[in-house]
Backbone as ProteinMPNN parsed JSONL, in Angstrom:
{"seq_chain_A": "XXXXXXXXXXXXXXXXXXXXXXXXXXXXXXXXXXXXXXXXXXXXXXXXXXXXXXXXXXXXXXXXXXXXXXXXXXXXXXXXXXXXXXXXXXXXXXXXXXXXXXXXXXXXXXXXXXXXXXXXXXXXXXXXXXXXXXXXXXXXXXXXXXXXXXXXXXXXXXXXXXXXXXXXXXXXXXXXXXXXXXXXXXXXXXXXXXXXXXXXXXXXXXXXXXXXXXXXXXX", "coords_chain_A": {"N_chain_A": [[8.692, 10.267, 13.751], [12.35, 10.127, 13.384], [14.167, 11.237, 15.838], [17.864, 12.022, 15.989], [19.657, 13.978, 17.452], [20.798, 16.768, 15.797], [20.441, 15.552, 13.623], [17.215, 14.686, 11.889], [15.517, 11.619, 11.071], [13.961, 10.68, 9.168], [10.411, 9.138, 9.065], [9.861, 6.248, 7.407], [6.796, 5.276, 7.259], [5.509, 7.194, 8.117], [3.862, 8.652, 6.821], [1.903, 6.992, 6.503], [0.785, 3.405, 5.8], [-0.839, 3.938, 3.852], [-2.305, 2.047, 2.583], [-5.264, -0.092, 2.438], [-10.659, -6.421, -0.91], [-9.974, -10.632, -8.568], [-10.939, -13.665, -9.591], [-11.564, -15.276, -11.955], [-14.531, -15.718, -13.548], [-16.333, -18.28, -14.485], [-18.796, -19.598, -15.505], [-20.881, -22.048, -14.854], [-23.258, -25.008, -16.227], [-26.628, -25.135, -16.381], [-29.403, -27.069, -17.11], [-32.487, -26.107, -17.748], [-36.45, -26.197, -18.172], [-37.822, -24.444, -20.778], [-40.831, -22.402, -20.752], [-42.495, -23.372, -23.391], [-41.516, -26.139, -23.717], [-39.005, -26.851, -24.807], [-35.593, -28.34, -24.443], [-33.724, -25.607, -22.192], [-30.433, -24.233, -21.963], [-28.793, -22.521, -19.142], [-26.756, -20.226, -17.859], [-24.927, -20.908, -14.863], [-24.011, -18.88, -12.389], [-20.397, -18.175, -10.91], [-19.629, -18.441, -7.246], [-17.844, -15.612, -7.579], [-19.24, -14.321, -9.761], [-21.882, -14.115, -8.216], [-21.548, -12.393, -6.403], [-21.45, -10.148, -8.003], [-22.791, -7.26, -9.444], [-24.546, -7.477, -11.657], [-26.863, -6.738, -12.585], [-26.565, -3.958, -12.81], [-25.787, -0.718, -13.753], [-23.945, 0.612, -12.145], [-21.876, 0.446, -10.001], [-19.612, -0.166, -6.792], [-16.559, 0.182, -4.744], [-13.849, -1.338, -2.842], [-10.825, -0.349, -2.883], [-8.861, 0.062, -1.745], [-9.087, -2.068, 0.433], [-9.018, -3.909, -1.494], [-6.408, -3.798, -2.126], [-4.67, -4.22, -0.222], [-4.828, -6.927, -0.013], [-3.469, -8.305, -1.904], [-1.214, -10.241, -2.857], [1.981, -10.04, -3.875], [2.137, -7.249, -3.369], [1.665, -7.269, -0.766], [3.881, -8.648, 0.0], [6.24, -6.832, -1.221], [6.137, -4.959, 0.253], [6.516, -5.731, 2.571], [9.076, -6.389, 2.926], [10.301, -3.59, 1.691], [10.23, -2.673, 4.593], [11.218, -4.072, 6.031], [13.698, -3.393, 4.997], [14.118, -1.071, 5.934], [14.567, -0.633, 8.236], [16.433, -2.173, 8.604], [18.403, -0.207, 7.604], [17.791, 2.007, 9.301], [18.467, 0.92, 11.926], [21.329, 0.84, 11.04], [22.005, 3.726, 11.06], [21.367, 4.908, 13.47], [23.619, 3.442, 14.237], [26.293, 5.141, 13.18], [25.746, 7.274, 14.278], [25.66, 7.732, 16.735], [27.993, 7.287, 16.965], [29.519, 9.263, 15.852], [28.264, 11.433, 17.313], [29.989, 10.984, 19.651], [32.113, 11.178, 18.986], [32.017, 14.038, 18.634], [31.486, 14.994, 21.459], [33.731, 14.549, 22.976], [35.931, 16.341, 21.295], [34.655, 18.908, 21.816], [35.296, 18.44, 24.799], [37.845, 19.3, 24.747], [41.083, 21.871, 24.139], [39.562, 24.233, 22.914], [40.824, 26.523, 20.951], [42.789, 25.047, 19.957], [44.679, 24.028, 16.949], [44.289, 21.72, 15.776], [41.935, 20.346, 16.804], [40.071, 22.218, 16.253], [40.961, 21.676, 13.668], [39.841, 18.761, 13.181], [37.359, 19.534, 14.372], [36.076, 20.308, 11.811], [36.641, 18.597, 9.958], [34.867, 17.03, 11.46], [31.706, 17.969, 10.902], [31.761, 18.065, 8.379], [31.515, 15.185, 7.7], [28.822, 15.047, 9.294], [27.292, 16.47, 7.532], [27.603, 15.014, 5.183], [26.317, 12.781, 6.666], [23.708, 13.204, 7.132], [22.93, 13.858, 4.189], [23.198, 11.474, 3.439], [20.835, 9.431, 4.593], [18.8, 11.135, 3.948], [19.074, 10.618, 1.129], [18.721, 7.76, 1.233], [16.522, 7.081, 2.756], [13.896, 8.812, 0.12], [15.083, 6.569, -1.655], [13.841, 4.724, -0.744], [11.265, 5.148, -0.832], [10.407, 5.719, -3.062], [10.685, 3.277, -4.199], [8.466, 1.962, -2.773], [6.28, 3.534, -3.729], [6.211, 2.926, -6.563], [5.518, 0.253, -6.46], [3.352, 0.887, -5.394], [2.011, 1.777, -7.594], [2.383, -0.198, -9.953], [1.161, -2.151, -8.526], [-1.603, -0.745, -8.415], [-2.266, -0.563, -11.459], [-2.166, -3.274, -12.165], [-4.859, -3.578, -10.555], [-6.819, -2.305, -12.099], [-6.992, -3.269, -14.542], [-7.776, -5.373, -13.899], [-10.627, -4.549, -13.168], [-11.555, -3.125, -14.738], [-11.511, -4.878, -16.981], [-13.75, -6.984, -15.678], [-15.805, -5.372, -15.35], [-16.879, -4.661, -18.164], [-17.234, -7.242, -18.877], [-19.445, -7.642, -17.405], [-21.38, -5.66, -17.974], [-21.456, -3.304, -16.606], [-20.925, 0.309, -16.236], [-19.82, 2.447, -14.597], [-17.578, 2.444, -11.535], [-17.38, 2.866, -8.185], [-15.335, 4.49, -5.89], [-15.122, 2.798, -2.396], [-15.187, 2.611, 0.606], [-14.17, 1.327, 3.74], [-14.858, 0.161, 6.573], [-12.996, 1.194, 9.638], [-10.619, -0.897, 10.692], [-9.614, -0.381, 13.092], [-10.705, 1.65, 15.372], [-9.735, 3.708, 17.356], [-7.676, 4.544, 15.864], [-7.146, 7.532, 14.568], [-6.392, 8.384, 11.335], [-7.156, 6.31, 10.032], [-10.26, 6.772, 10.356], [-11.066, 9.404, 9.745], [-10.517, 9.012, 7.134], [-12.483, 7.033, 6.501], [-14.966, 8.564, 7.213], [-14.456, 10.368, 5.486], [-15.778, 9.189, 3.1], [-16.06, 8.418, -0.25], [-18.389, 7.235, -1.424], [-21.475, 7.377, 0.589], [-23.434, 5.139, 1.525], [-24.44, 2.334, 0.089], [-26.234, -0.327, -1.7], [-25.509, -3.506, -1.111], [-25.405, -5.639, -2.755], [-24.178, -3.864, -4.968], [-21.897, -3.932, -4.218], [-18.629, -4.504, -5.526], [-16.754, -5.752, -4.864], [-15.42, -8.045, -3.12], [-15.397, -9.86, -5.581], [-13.551, -8.291, -7.172], [-11.454, -9.127, -5.382], [-11.198, -11.745, -5.12], [-10.471, -12.69, -7.975], [-8.163, -11.039, -8.51], [-5.725, -12.074, -6.475], [-6.325, -14.483, -7.379], [-4.963, -14.031, -9.883], [-2.281, -13.58, -8.73], [1.218, -13.173, -9.55], [3.705, -14.609, -8.668], [5.82, -17.178, -8.475]], "CA_chain_A": [[9.774, 10.778, 12.914], [13.438, 9.998, 14.487], [15.155, 12.179, 15.751], [18.961, 12.037, 16.292], [20.35, 15.011, 17.481], [20.662, 17.771, 14.942], [19.685, 15.376, 11.989], [16.191, 14.079, 11.577], [15.286, 10.572, 10.416], [12.356, 10.749, 8.63], [10.382, 7.046, 9.115], [9.105, 5.38, 6.279], [5.472, 5.067, 7.61], [4.991, 8.64, 9.059], [2.555, 8.859, 6.398], [1.267, 5.47, 6.888], [1.003, 2.591, 4.567], [-2.511, 4.069, 4.187], [-3.151, 0.809, 1.846], [-5.609, -1.223, 3.379], [-10.387, -6.798, -0.991], [-10.696, -10.673, -9.307], [-11.815, -15.205, -10.436], [-12.133, -15.614, -12.803], [-15.835, -16.686, -13.357], [-16.913, -19.122, -15.395], [-20.131, -20.015, -14.815], [-21.89, -23.536, -15.162], [-24.771, -24.618, -16.942], [-27.626, -26.835, -15.963], [-30.923, -27.323, -17.85], [-34.222, -25.755, -17.482], [-37.564, -26.345, -19.175], [-38.76, -23.509, -21.272], [-42.559, -22.717, -21.316], [-42.765, -24.326, -24.068], [-41.312, -27.42, -23.009], [-38.331, -27.21, -24.959], [-34.331, -27.526, -22.64], [-32.484, -24.462, -22.974], [-29.113, -23.994, -21.684], [-28.753, -20.941, -18.231], [-25.301, -20.253, -16.834], [-25.517, -20.304, -13.252], [-22.95, -18.282, -11.543], [-19.842, -18.918, -9.728], [-19.629, -17.387, -6.151], [-17.161, -14.441, -7.356], [-20.658, -13.739, -9.827], [-23.181, -13.742, -7.279], [-21.269, -10.927, -5.853], [-20.862, -9.065, -8.84], [-24.28, -6.646, -9.451], [-24.482, -7.754, -13.388], [-27.874, -6.211, -13.141], [-26.69, -2.746, -12.63], [-24.523, -0.539, -14.493], [-22.896, 1.12, -11.156], [-21.296, -1.07, -9.097], [-18.61, 0.466, -5.628], [-15.5, -0.939, -4.819], [-13.195, -0.657, -1.509], [-9.568, -0.256, -3.187], [-7.892, 0.21, -0.566], [-9.223, -3.705, 1.172], [-8.51, -5.234, -2.057], [-4.35, -3.937, -2.747], [-3.977, -4.788, 0.625], [-5.102, -8.497, -0.162], [-2.036, -8.428, -3.03], [-0.048, -11.249, -2.09], [3.322, -9.58, -4.346], [2.04, -5.825, -2.709], [2.451, -7.091, 0.639], [5.202, -9.322, 0.068], [7.449, -6.023, -1.56], [6.012, -3.749, 1.44], [7.306, -6.183, 3.701], [11.114, -6.339, 2.267], [11.2, -2.461, 2.602], [10.253, -2.193, 5.788], [12.628, -4.787, 6.573], [14.982, -2.599, 4.708], [14.196, 0.616, 6.57], [14.91, -0.943, 10.375], [18.087, -2.205, 8.654], [19.254, 0.779, 7.549], [17.858, 2.719, 10.591], [19.487, 0.632, 13.114], [22.967, 1.315, 10.97], [22.203, 5.11, 10.621], [21.619, 5.304, 14.878], [24.926, 3.336, 15.079], [26.638, 5.301, 12.964], [24.769, 8.993, 14.585], [25.924, 7.228, 18.105], [29.618, 7.011, 17.13], [29.947, 10.714, 15.808], [28.4, 12.29, 18.788], [30.894, 10.566, 20.76], [33.196, 12.177, 18.313], [32.292, 15.69, 19.142], [31.895, 15.164, 22.814], [35.322, 14.307, 23.102], [36.316, 17.292, 21.075], [34.103, 19.786, 22.65], [36.063, 18.579, 25.635], [39.892, 19.823, 24.424], [41.573, 23.075, 23.971], [38.902, 25.064, 20.984], [42.037, 27.475, 19.887], [44.001, 23.924, 19.162], [44.669, 24.328, 15.695], [44.476, 20.171, 15.445], [40.507, 20.158, 17.237], [39.317, 23.007, 14.882], [40.796, 20.93, 12.177], [38.307, 17.746, 13.569], [35.804, 20.186, 14.316], [35.273, 20.657, 10.975], [35.955, 17.561, 9.474], [33.098, 16.32, 11.767], [30.913, 18.758, 10.519], [31.454, 17.418, 6.978], [30.753, 14.195, 8.061], [28.058, 15.149, 9.622], [26.122, 16.685, 6.7], [27.419, 13.835, 4.795], [25.753, 11.321, 7.462], [22.377, 13.754, 6.914], [22.994, 13.309, 2.883], [22.662, 10.14, 2.945], [19.825, 9.636, 5.343], [17.746, 11.42, 2.834], [18.532, 9.346, 0.041], [17.556, 6.552, 1.383], [14.623, 7.834, 2.436], [13.681, 9.011, -1.517], [15.162, 5.31, -2.319], [12.974, 3.48, -0.167], [9.699, 6.133, -1.257], [10.694, 5.238, -4.395], [9.926, 1.715, -4.193], [6.934, 1.839, -2.205], [5.282, 4.059, -4.702], [6.585, 2.176, -7.682], [5.028, -1.27, -6.085], [1.71, 0.52, -5.175], [1.537, 1.93, -8.322], [2.281, -1.67, -10.536], [-0.315, -3.074, -8.113], [-2.861, -0.306, -9.15], [-2.07, -1.114, -12.251], [-3.17, -4.963, -12.412], [-6.252, -3.879, -10.265], [-7.612, -1.02, -12.775], [-6.749, -3.605, -15.754], [-8.755, -6.324, -13.943], [-11.595, -4.065, -12.839], [-12.042, -3.019, -15.99], [-12.175, -6.143, -17.932], [-14.948, -7.375, -14.907], [-16.887, -4.127, -15.559], [-16.988, -5.089, -19.625], [-17.996, -8.654, -18.91], [-20.744, -7.829, -16.213], [-21.68, -4.977, -18.347], [-20.752, -2.175, -15.399], [-20.531, 1.53, -16.521], [-18.978, 3.061, -13.593], [-16.744, 1.964, -10.052], [-17.207, 4.291, -7.626], [-14.608, 4.367, -4.361], [-15.711, 3.116, -1.482], [-14.438, 2.9, 1.964], [-14.736, 0.119, 4.508], [-15.656, 0.162, 8.63], [-11.931, 1.036, 9.761], [-10.505, -1.994, 11.601], [-8.892, 0.443, 14.525], [-11.669, 3.132, 15.868], [-8.764, 4.751, 17.436], [-6.698, 5.109, 14.787], [-8.007, 8.529, 13.304], [-6.747, 8.194, 9.849], [-8.205, 5.477, 9.297], [-11.756, 7.066, 10.558], [-11.649, 10.117, 8.831], [-10.783, 7.856, 5.265], [-14.002, 6.091, 6.535], [-15.941, 9.285, 6.889], [-15.061, 11.711, 4.227], [-15.623, 8.298, 1.899], [-16.946, 8.863, -1.471], [-19.948, 6.779, -0.924], [-21.643, 7.163, 1.828], [-24.239, 3.757, 0.891], [-24.543, 1.628, -1.338], [-26.751, -1.689, -2.01], [-24.543, -4.628, -0.808], [-25.038, -6.355, -4.332], [-23.365, -3.282, -5.553], [-20.032, -4.353, -3.994], [-17.534, -6.114, -5.891], [-15.105, -5.745, -4.212], [-15.112, -9.607, -2.742], [-15.296, -10.339, -6.549], [-12.752, -8.086, -8.005], [-10.515, -9.266, -4.849], [-10.921, -13.087, -5.602], [-9.734, -12.119, -9.115], [-6.412, -9.94, -8.063], [-5.571, -12.662, -5.72], [-6.085, -15.495, -8.315], [-4.138, -13.84, -10.898], [-1.385, -13.243, -8.303], [2.045, -13.961, -11.092], [4.309, -15.058, -8.544], [6.334, -18.763, -8.836]], "C_chain_A": [[11.079, 10.497, 14.09], [14.027, 10.819, 14.499], [16.837, 12.243, 16.796], [20.08, 13.04, 16.294], [20.192, 15.86, 16.736], [20.347, 17.572, 13.457], [18.849, 14.277, 12.345], [16.218, 13.014, 10.289], [13.757, 10.375, 9.975], [11.91, 8.61, 8.251], [9.257, 7.104, 7.764], [7.483, 5.148, 6.506], [4.652, 6.024, 8.312], [4.026, 8.273, 8.074], [1.534, 7.818, 6.137], [1.046, 4.419, 5.618], [-0.516, 2.415, 3.993], [-3.269, 3.369, 2.771], [-3.798, -0.168, 2.519], [-6.413, -2.382, 2.535], [-10.258, -7.358, -2.243], [-11.047, -12.228, -9.342], [-11.704, -14.892, -11.298], [-13.25, -16.328, -12.746], [-16.247, -17.19, -14.297], [-17.843, -19.78, -15.151], [-20.54, -21.358, -15.134], [-22.843, -23.701, -15.538], [-25.596, -25.655, -16.64], [-28.862, -26.1, -17.143], [-31.82, -27.255, -17.584], [-35.409, -25.873, -18.544], [-37.913, -25.377, -19.422], [-39.931, -23.509, -20.818], [-43.331, -23.327, -22.522], [-42.011, -26.019, -24.325], [-39.793, -27.938, -23.49], [-36.657, -27.435, -23.78], [-33.799, -26.22, -23.395], [-31.4, -24.605, -21.832], [-28.866, -22.467, -20.477], [-27.34, -21.708, -18.009], [-25.684, -19.683, -15.611], [-24.279, -19.774, -13.195], [-22.24, -18.273, -11.123], [-20.075, -17.829, -8.329], [-19.248, -15.718, -6.52], [-18.441, -13.439, -8.617], [-21.605, -13.07, -9.616], [-23.038, -12.672, -6.536], [-21.104, -9.835, -6.785], [-22.128, -8.349, -9.381], [-24.436, -6.592, -11.063], [-25.521, -7.328, -13.432], [-27.864, -4.353, -12.842], [-25.883, -2.591, -13.328], [-23.366, 0.376, -13.371], [-22.371, 0.591, -10.321], [-19.636, -0.085, -7.696], [-17.729, -0.824, -5.35], [-14.299, -0.282, -3.381], [-11.483, -1.202, -2.126], [-8.635, -0.711, -2.57], [-8.001, -1.796, 0.256], [-8.587, -4.401, -0.274], [-6.697, -5.153, -2.593], [-4.061, -4.302, -0.994], [-3.592, -6.533, 0.815], [-4.197, -8.371, -1.229], [-1.413, -8.761, -2.163], [1.535, -10.049, -2.393], [3.166, -8.217, -3.712], [2.593, -5.945, -1.269], [3.713, -7.553, 0.345], [6.795, -8.069, -0.369], [6.795, -5.047, -0.24], [6.724, -4.295, 2.833], [8.893, -5.954, 4.107], [10.801, -4.708, 2.201], [11.022, -1.638, 3.692], [11.228, -3.086, 6.442], [13.357, -3.794, 6.284], [15.531, -0.951, 5.31], [14.781, 0.324, 7.928], [15.868, -1.746, 9.793], [19.19, -1.008, 8.668], [19.279, 1.726, 8.806], [18.678, 2.546, 11.754], [21.102, 1.067, 12.842], [23.235, 3.149, 11.263], [22.335, 5.321, 12.207], [22.742, 5.112, 14.852], [26.23, 4.404, 14.621], [26.518, 7.322, 13.683], [25.809, 8.854, 16.055], [27.769, 8.003, 17.962], [30.15, 8.758, 16.887], [29.695, 11.917, 16.508], [29.346, 12.261, 19.78], [31.795, 11.32, 20.604], [33.545, 13.582, 18.97], [31.587, 15.542, 20.388], [33.53, 15.372, 23.466], [35.54, 15.437, 22.354], [35.804, 18.603, 21.722], [35.47, 19.703, 23.893], [37.6, 18.857, 25.722], [39.515, 21.146, 23.816], [39.8, 23.858, 22.638], [39.9, 25.703, 20.259], [43.138, 26.34, 19.819], [43.737, 23.783, 17.85], [44.148, 23.006, 14.417], [42.755, 19.645, 15.759], [39.914, 21.383, 16.236], [39.425, 22.355, 13.497], [39.729, 19.796, 12.153], [37.4, 18.3, 13.414], [35.237, 19.701, 12.982], [35.426, 19.675, 9.846], [35.054, 16.761, 10.198], [32.555, 16.94, 11.155], [30.529, 18.462, 9.13], [30.671, 16.627, 7.079], [29.428, 14.02, 8.506], [26.968, 15.642, 8.275], [26.291, 15.718, 5.498], [25.893, 12.788, 5.156], [23.872, 11.902, 7.012], [21.544, 13.248, 5.302], [22.396, 12.11, 2.44], [21.82, 8.999, 4.015], [19.0, 9.523, 4.357], [17.426, 10.821, 1.281], [18.529, 8.457, -0.216], [16.688, 6.218, 1.531], [13.881, 7.704, 1.128], [14.028, 7.749, -2.132], [13.763, 4.441, -1.958], [11.408, 3.886, -0.753], [9.778, 5.674, -2.532], [9.522, 3.824, -5.04], [8.827, 1.818, -4.001], [6.615, 2.447, -3.558], [5.694, 3.311, -6.572], [5.603, 0.592, -7.926], [3.086, -0.723, -6.054], [1.801, 0.971, -6.73], [1.584, 1.265, -9.796], [0.8, -2.499, -9.818], [-1.861, -2.398, -8.468], [-3.467, -0.374, -10.663], [-3.122, -2.592, -13.569], [-4.383, -4.926, -11.83], [-6.972, -3.303, -11.436], [-7.822, -2.469, -13.749], [-7.924, -4.822, -15.611], [-10.107, -6.11, -13.528], [-12.327, -3.611, -14.084], [-12.364, -4.207, -16.903], [-13.128, -7.045, -16.375], [-15.891, -6.683, -15.465], [-17.572, -4.667, -17.149], [-17.704, -6.176, -19.821], [-19.365, -8.374, -18.491], [-21.518, -6.54, -16.669], [-21.659, -3.474, -17.47], [-20.112, -0.864, -16.195], [-19.41, 2.329, -15.855], [-18.377, 2.674, -12.002], [-17.023, 3.455, -9.423], [-16.236, 3.756, -5.923], [-15.036, 4.176, -3.113], [-14.519, 2.553, -0.483], [-14.29, 1.916, 3.02], [-14.825, 0.574, 5.804], [-14.022, 0.252, 8.406], [-11.705, 0.2, 10.875], [-10.06, -1.858, 12.803], [-9.276, 1.195, 14.526], [-10.792, 3.902, 16.447], [-7.608, 5.004, 16.638], [-7.588, 6.306, 13.603], [-7.939, 9.01, 11.915], [-7.236, 7.637, 9.416], [-10.16, 5.755, 9.338], [-11.559, 8.028, 10.156], [-11.325, 9.675, 7.463], [-12.362, 7.517, 5.171], [-14.735, 7.583, 6.667], [-16.127, 10.47, 5.63], [-14.943, 10.7, 2.747], [-16.546, 8.791, 0.806], [-18.549, 8.417, -1.752], [-20.546, 6.87, 0.373], [-22.884, 5.451, 2.304], [-24.519, 3.414, -0.01], [-25.521, 0.161, -0.685], [-25.968, -2.826, -1.932], [-24.349, -5.424, -2.143], [-24.734, -5.454, -5.447], [-21.596, -3.645, -5.683], [-19.731, -5.285, -4.802], [-16.521, -5.96, -5.345], [-14.727, -7.469, -3.544], [-14.798, -10.308, -4.209], [-13.809, -9.954, -7.092], [-11.187, -8.839, -6.947], [-9.663, -10.741, -4.854], [-9.851, -13.427, -7.069], [-8.33, -11.701, -9.082], [-5.615, -11.214, -7.219], [-5.332, -14.165, -6.631], [-5.031, -15.383, -9.308], [-2.811, -13.047, -10.685], [0.296, -14.087, -9.234], [3.36, -14.706, -9.914], [4.446, -16.61, -8.511], [5.024, -19.744, -8.15]], "O_chain_A": [[10.935, 10.597, 15.308], [14.524, 11.346, 13.503], [16.893, 12.456, 18.007], [21.066, 13.084, 15.558], [18.979, 16.068, 16.771], [20.124, 18.353, 12.532], [19.235, 13.236, 12.877], [16.619, 13.184, 9.138], [12.74, 9.97, 10.538], [12.429, 7.612, 7.748], [8.286, 7.773, 7.41], [6.988, 4.697, 5.474], [3.573, 5.879, 8.887], [3.21, 7.453, 8.495], [0.452, 7.985, 5.573], [1.192, 4.842, 4.471], [-1.173, 1.402, 3.756], [-4.237, 3.766, 2.123], [-3.188, -1.038, 3.141], [-6.796, -3.405, 3.101], [-9.536, -8.341, -2.409], [-12.136, -12.108, -8.78], [-11.797, -13.667, -11.388], [-13.291, -17.386, -12.118], [-16.63, -16.42, -15.178], [-17.65, -20.752, -14.42], [-20.242, -21.502, -16.32], [-23.661, -22.79, -15.414], [-25.313, -26.853, -16.643], [-29.001, -25.012, -17.704], [-32.364, -28.241, -17.086], [-35.191, -25.617, -19.728], [-38.51, -24.86, -18.478], [-40.323, -24.595, -20.39], [-44.512, -23.672, -22.557], [-42.251, -26.78, -25.262], [-39.263, -28.94, -23.01], [-36.54, -26.9, -22.678], [-33.565, -25.922, -24.567], [-31.725, -25.166, -20.785], [-28.773, -21.368, -21.024], [-26.934, -22.87, -17.977], [-26.321, -18.685, -15.273], [-23.423, -20.205, -13.968], [-22.696, -18.398, -9.986], [-20.569, -16.703, -8.39], [-19.891, -14.763, -6.084], [-18.589, -12.223, -8.502], [-22.139, -12.094, -10.143], [-23.962, -12.023, -6.044], [-20.678, -8.732, -6.441], [-22.726, -9.223, -10.009], [-24.424, -5.484, -11.599], [-25.765, -7.283, -14.638], [-28.863, -3.648, -12.704], [-25.156, -3.483, -13.767], [-22.231, 0.718, -13.702], [-23.316, 0.006, -9.792], [-18.763, 0.574, -8.262], [-17.872, -2.035, -5.519], [-14.059, 0.891, -3.096], [-11.033, -2.306, -1.818], [-7.813, -1.608, -2.758], [-7.023, -2.507, 0.486], [-7.767, -5.316, -0.195], [-5.997, -5.994, -3.158], [-2.926, -4.715, -0.759], [-2.691, -7.148, 1.385], [-5.237, -8.16, -1.852], [-1.039, -8.222, -1.121], [2.071, -9.408, -1.489], [4.287, -7.823, -3.391], [3.446, -5.273, -0.689], [4.661, -6.775, 0.458], [7.96, -8.264, -0.022], [7.649, -4.199, 0.019], [7.247, -3.685, 3.766], [9.547, -5.56, 5.072], [11.379, -4.368, 3.233], [11.374, -0.474, 3.882], [11.961, -2.712, 7.358], [13.787, -3.146, 7.238], [16.496, -0.189, 5.244], [15.433, 1.148, 8.57], [16.436, -2.294, 10.738], [20.237, -0.83, 9.29], [20.309, 2.171, 9.313], [19.326, 3.367, 12.403], [21.919, 1.447, 13.681], [24.295, 3.695, 11.57], [23.372, 5.911, 12.51], [23.452, 6.038, 15.245], [27.125, 4.588, 15.446], [27.245, 8.276, 13.403], [26.589, 9.751, 16.377], [28.401, 8.841, 18.605], [30.97, 9.34, 17.597], [30.325, 12.975, 16.521], [29.577, 13.153, 20.596], [32.343, 12.024, 21.452], [34.538, 14.083, 19.496], [30.673, 16.361, 20.288], [34.115, 16.177, 24.19], [35.05, 16.185, 23.199], [36.664, 19.366, 22.161], [36.375, 20.533, 23.975], [38.343, 18.624, 26.676], [38.479, 21.552, 23.289], [39.51, 23.45, 21.514], [39.957, 25.544, 19.04], [44.311, 26.667, 19.637], [42.609, 23.425, 17.511], [43.853, 23.016, 13.222], [42.292, 18.713, 15.101], [39.143, 20.981, 15.365], [38.624, 22.344, 12.563], [38.842, 19.793, 11.299], [36.534, 17.989, 12.596], [34.269, 18.948, 12.872], [34.652, 19.705, 8.889], [34.469, 15.837, 9.633], [32.858, 16.47, 10.059], [29.383, 18.536, 8.686], [29.476, 16.749, 6.81], [28.823, 12.99, 8.209], [25.878, 15.081, 8.164], [25.307, 15.528, 4.785], [24.974, 12.322, 4.483], [22.995, 11.11, 6.667], [20.462, 12.705, 5.079], [21.569, 11.785, 1.588], [22.227, 7.845, 4.149], [18.51, 8.504, 3.871], [16.422, 10.63, 0.595], [18.411, 7.969, -1.34], [15.983, 5.398, 0.942], [13.262, 6.662, 0.911], [13.423, 7.543, -3.184], [12.978, 3.786, -2.644], [10.556, 3.049, -1.05], [8.753, 5.117, -2.927], [8.512, 3.56, -5.693], [8.025, 1.793, -4.934], [6.732, 1.7, -4.529], [5.021, 3.578, -7.568], [5.185, 0.04, -8.944], [2.069, -1.329, -6.391], [1.485, -0.077, -7.293], [1.046, 1.832, -10.748], [-0.139, -3.119, -10.315], [-2.903, -3.01, -8.703], [-4.643, -0.285, -11.016], [-3.84, -2.789, -14.55], [-5.194, -5.798, -12.143], [-7.917, -4.013, -11.78], [-8.991, -2.851, -13.705], [-8.691, -5.22, -16.489], [-10.865, -7.076, -13.443], [-13.528, -3.756, -14.312], [-13.45, -4.36, -17.461], [-12.653, -8.181, -16.374], [-16.807, -7.243, -16.067], [-18.745, -5.037, -17.185], [-18.608, -6.277, -20.651], [-20.338, -8.797, -19.114], [-22.368, -6.176, -15.856], [-21.975, -2.504, -18.159], [-18.996, -0.925, -16.712], [-18.38, 2.753, -16.38], [-19.339, 2.722, -11.235], [-16.946, 4.602, -9.864], [-16.546, 2.865, -5.132], [-15.383, 5.186, -2.501], [-13.366, 2.199, -0.731], [-14.765, 1.35, 2.035], [-14.866, 1.803, 5.862], [-13.515, -0.304, 7.431], [-12.342, 0.351, 11.918], [-10.001, -2.788, 13.607], [-8.729, 2.052, 13.832], [-10.947, 5.072, 16.099], [-6.678, 5.737, 16.974], [-8.223, 6.181, 12.556], [-8.776, 9.689, 11.319], [-7.901, 7.935, 8.423], [-11.033, 5.201, 8.67], [-12.563, 7.87, 9.462], [-12.074, 10.123, 6.595], [-13.167, 7.644, 4.248], [-15.345, 7.627, 5.598], [-17.056, 11.083, 5.105], [-14.382, 11.022, 1.699], [-17.579, 9.44, 0.974], [-19.522, 9.06, -2.147], [-19.937, 6.323, 1.292], [-22.896, 4.934, 3.421], [-24.867, 4.08, -0.985], [-25.492, -0.254, 0.473], [-25.694, -3.202, -3.072], [-23.239, -5.791, -2.528], [-24.867, -5.809, -6.618], [-20.68, -3.651, -6.506], [-20.184, -6.421, -4.94], [-15.362, -6.175, -5.697], [-13.57, -7.875, -3.648], [-14.021, -11.263, -4.189], [-12.978, -10.807, -7.405], [-10.106, -9.055, -7.494], [-8.469, -11.016, -4.726], [-8.852, -14.14, -7.155], [-7.476, -12.233, -9.792], [-4.444, -11.147, -7.593], [-4.298, -14.826, -6.538], [-4.296, -16.322, -9.614], [-2.239, -12.302, -11.48], [0.398, -15.294, -9.454], [4.062, -15.497, -10.544], [3.439, -17.318, -8.516], [5.065, -20.971, -8.23]]}, "name": "protein", "num_of_chains": 1, "seq": "XXXXXXXXXXXXXXXXXXXXXXXXXXXXXXXXXXXXXXXXXXXXXXXXXXXXXXXXXXXXXXXXXXXXXXXXXXXXXXXXXXXXXXXXXXXXXXXXXXXXXXXXXXXXXXXXXXXXXXXXXXXXXXXXXXXXXXXXXXXXXXXXXXXXXXXXXXXXXXXXXXXXXXXXXXXXXXXXXXXXXXXXXXXXXXXXXXXXXXXXXXXXXXXXXXXXXXXXXXX"}
């Protein structure tokens, strides 16, 4: 949280970008001999298929890892961060100018009508300045929210299609180990994860991540 005198500028990242990974799986065919000697065609799973729990009705997924791997979301978040930093620099410069004007007025006689009028004008400008900061923050947060919702909708659609293909009935949210053990937020999310333990073959995160990256809609 940045503080500029009496005006506080909320940092877009204060709540964290707490967001922290499906390729189409076309099998290749191989010929095998059945017990009666007849040739039969059997689908051999590709790498993404082999990572999926095709024989289970329950799977686990690290949603944060998948969304962090989505190129479009990463680019959008980077642009929002850059816009925030530019706006913050502009606000800091304007804040310094306003505070300098106030110091200059405070050095003058307070009973001077012209000084009182300038102080009142400066007060209105400070209020307008604070409103602009809050508006800018709301706009950036709204952009981030829309980006996250769009990304999650794509992820959810991909997961649904993948699970129908592989007979998976339920997908539980899992959380991978924190990348930074010194980050209390990451550690807390890991400790409070919904799935305490699951067999490796139940984890469809690698397969879903491959599909999401493969479905990147950028030109």
